[in-house]
C-alpha positions as CSV (number, residue, x, y, z in Angstrom):
1,M,3.5,2.3,24.0
2,A,5.6,0.3,22.2
3,L,4.3,1.1,19.1
4,V,5.3,4.7,19.3
5,N,9.2,5.4,19.6
6,Q,10.9,8.8,21.6
7,A,11.0,10.5,18.3
8,T,7.2,10.3,18.1
9,L,6.6,11.3,21.4
10,V,8.6,14.4,21.1
11,Q,6.5,15.2,17.7
12,I,3.2,14.6,19.5
13,I,4.2,17.0,22.3
14,V,5.2,19.7,20.0
15,I,2.1,19.5,17.9
16,L,0.1,19.5,21.0
17,V,2.1,22.7,22.4
18,V,1.6,24.3,19.1
19,V,-1.9,23.8,18.8
20,G,-2.6,24.7,22.4
21,L,-0.6,28.1,21.9
22,V,-2.8,28.7,18.4
23,M,-6.0,28.0,20.5
24,W,-4.6,30.5,23.3
25,L,-4.1,33.3,20.8
26,I,-7.5,32.5,19.1
27,N,-9.2,32.9,22.4
28,T,-7.1,35.9,23.7
29,Y,-6.9,38.3,20.6
30,I,-10.1,37.4,18.0
31,P,-13.3,38.7,19.5
32,M,-16.1,36.4,18.9
33,A,-19.0,35.1,21.1
34,A,-18.5,33.1,24.2
35,S,-20.8,30.6,22.7
36,I,-18.6,30.3,19.4
37,K,-15.2,30.1,21.7
38,S,-16.3,27.4,23.5
39,L,-17.5,25.4,20.5
40,L,-14.2,25.8,18.7
41,N,-12.3,24.9,22.1
42,I,-14.8,21.8,22.1
43,I,-13.9,20.6,18.4
44,V,-10.4,21.2,18.5
45,F,-10.1,18.9,21.7
46,V,-12.0,16.1,20.3
47,V,-10.0,16.2,17.3
48,L,-6.9,16.4,19.3
49,L,-7.9,13.5,21.4
50,I,-9.0,11.3,18.6
51,W,-5.8,11.7,16.9
52,V,-3.8,10.9,20.1
53,L,-5.8,7.8,20.8
54,Q,-4.8,6.9,17.1
55,T,-1.2,7.6,17.0
56,F,-1.0,5.7,20.4
57,G,-3.3,2.8,18.9
58,L,-5.6,2.7,21.3
59,I,-8.4,3.4,19.0
60,G,-8.5,2.1,15.1
61,P,-9.2,4.1,12.3
62,I,-12.7,5.6,12.0
63,P,-14.4,5.0,8.7
64,G,-14.6,8.5,6.8
65,L,-12.1,10.5,9.0
66,K,-8.8,11.1,7.8
67,M,-6.1,11.9,10.2
68,P,-2.3,12.6,9.3
69,A,-0.2,9.9,10.7
70,L,3.1,10.9,12.1
71,K,6.3,9.3,10.4
């Protein structure tokens, strides 16, 4: 946790809230098959999980996958 300062924690929380809000809006107001919604939710969750783990330094970079870094 020493790698992540307080400003970065606020940025992470804001990003997670914004993504959650966007996903809620998509799930609520865009009609699509339940299987597609589930797949979309799983993909977004996995991408966010990988990004958060990389941000905290718990996992290293994944070859061929570029995730934006917080500055």
